[in-house]
C-alpha angles and dihedrals in degrees: 000000000000092000092047092048091050091050092052092049091050091051091051092050092051091050093051091049091052092048092050091050093051093049092051090047091053092048091050092049091048091049092050090047092050090047090051093050091050090048092050092047090049092050090047093051092046091048093051091047091051091050092053094044092051092053095048096043094048089063100033096047088063093050097262124142135191102262096222090055087065100030104033093171093062117114114220125213101161099193098188090058087058131054094244097097136097092279097044095226136083108273122240113264095026099108095150137024093250129129119218125190137167112269090247094054092044092052091051091047089053088060089050091050092051090048097052093039088064085058094051099265139114127202118252114202124211100170140354127161110018120195118231092245087064092054089048088053090054091052094049090049092050090059094054099088095183095057103090099138095137100030097115091051101045113013111017095146100047131067112241097239090058092059089079095038093052095048101253088122125031139171091246129040132194087224088072090062089064104237102085126097137191112205150139139200125271116206109225092200098052093029090224138108112270114255107253097172096250133040125253113281094016101158104217145072091281087078094057107113092232096043107148095210097075123094121258089253092052091048090050090053092051090051094050088058095041095047092050091050094048092048090060103047107280131117128209132218131233098243107047126045091199099052124095135167126200106247095218096040112174096222107036094154102035122095109197124213107194114121125237111255 
């Protein structure tokens, strides 16, 4: 009996020891697993934060601002982020429908906005800073003679090879320097874009600010926008009623490459 009792006690002790060891092992494994999850979450958060910081600093370190931070009343329709443009595809470098400008250009545009708002208008923005990779995309497209997807909407009266020859497309753009803006007026009473006589990015003489074929009302509308822009430090060009460059742009010879995101 004594020997049998001793054997039973020994077996019970061994069983308890094994159970205790398994429980500790499970706890240790769970702790390691939880620690790994926390570590992965921390790395994920830090990675996301670094991605955001990189995007913001790339623009801000060069003196650029988000346009709507300075001109909150501006309406954005960033055409090159969409497919409704003269190429018919989203343009390289436009990864978000955001408008960047140099601080100097944005401040001047704020004065324009305040000016036209008193007349019952808001500014509608089609394009602002344009990365060099976008311009390179334009140039590649211009050399693809068979790609005329959007011809009837934007350049029906001109052969595609002439777009480059006549200066509608170039290897360098003032937009890439960060102080150039493409825009129109939005009538707050009618809640529509003002009729300028030709749409934005129409590649033809109808877009020239002084084109004689527009109606008196359309010409008047063009001049309201042009006069407001000139009053506040911008200059226009002879081929596009929507295009204006800050006269005293801070980076007249620098073509930036950071993408819009």
